[in-house]
N, C-alpha and C positions, 0 to 999 in steps of 0.2 A: 947630361943634365937637362932637365925640363925647361922649356921656354914658354912663358905666357904669351898667347897670341891673340886672344879676344875674350870679351865678355858678352853675354847675350841678355837682352831685356825684351820683354813682350810689349808691343805698343799697339794701340788701336788704329791710329791714323798715320799711314806712311808719310804722306805729304807734310803734315804738321810736324811730325817728329824729325824728318830729314831737314826741314827748314830750321827747326830749333837748333839741332846739332851743328848745322852749317853756320848759322848766325853766332851761336855761343862759342863754338870751339874750332871753327874753320874745318870741320870734317866734311869730306865729300864722299859721295857714293863710289866705292871702289869696285863693287860687284853687286849684282841683284839677281837672285835666283827664284823664279816663281815655281811652285810645286802645287799639286792638287791640295787645296785647303789651306795653304800658307805660303808666305813669301819671306825669303831671307835677304836682308840688305846689309852689306858690310860697308862700314864707314871708316875712313882713315884720313890722316893728314901727314905731310912730310916730316913732322916733328918726331914721330915714333913709328915703329912697325906694329904696335898694338892696335887692334881694331875693335870697334863697337859693332856688334851684330844686333840688328833690329829684326825681331820676328813679328810679322803681321799675320795673325790667324784670320782667315776669311770668315765673315759673318759675325765677328766679335764686336758687340756694341757696348757691353757692360765694362766698367772699369775693372782692371785687374786688382785683386787683393794683394797688396805688397807685403802683408803680414808683418810680424815683428822681428823677422830674421834678417831682412834686407837692411843694410846700413847706408852705403853711398858709394858712388864712383868718385875718383879723385883725379884732378888734373893740376899741373903746375904751370905758372906763368911768371914772366920776368917782372912785370910791373902790376901788382895787385890793384892799386888804386885806379890806374888807367883802365884795367879790365872791368873793374866794378862800375866805373863811369860809363864805359862802352855798353855794358849790359843794361844799365839804367836807360841810356839813350835809345837802345834797341827795344825797350819795353819788355825785357826779360825778367823783371822784378827780382833782382838779387836781394838776399838778406843783408843786413848790415855787416860791415867789415869787423872782424874780431881778431884779437891777439891772445894767444894762449901762452902762459909762462910755465916753466918747470924749474924748480929749485931756484926761483928768483930770476931766472934768465929767460929771454924770449925763446920760445920753442917753435911757434907757428903763427903766421898771419894768414887769414883765410876769410872766405865768405861762402855761403851755400846758395844754390839756386835749384829750383825744381823744374824738371822737363814737363811737357804737356801731359804725361801720364802719372806725374807725381814722384818720379824717381829723383832722389836727392843727389846733387853733384857738388862736391867740395872743390873750390878753386883756391889753391894754395900758392903763396908767393915762393918762388924758387930760392933755396938757401938751406944750409945745414943738411938735414935728413931728406928734405923734399926737393929733389932735383927734377 
């Protein structure tokens, strides 16, 4: 059976992106591999074995075109309201809290935040389908 191990996004500024993911989600640099023309940074936390790979291409100044195919990354938290307040206090500019219903029942509580390169991240409250 296949096991998901990481997802990769391209970022322009390593320091800014590492700081965002550290502040927002408690991710720390697990490994950093410089190559000719690019650097791979793997970020993780003890909560899961899944990693975020940041790829920094040397000399890239222009913003990446995220296109219309990218949706979002998603993370789950125990206390959504507390996380939202923490994001606001840290200046991360989270979108408002939302509740989505399905068949008249609560399905998900969440908010979105964007990283420094514009990637959307959904922060979901743990429960039901979202563990």
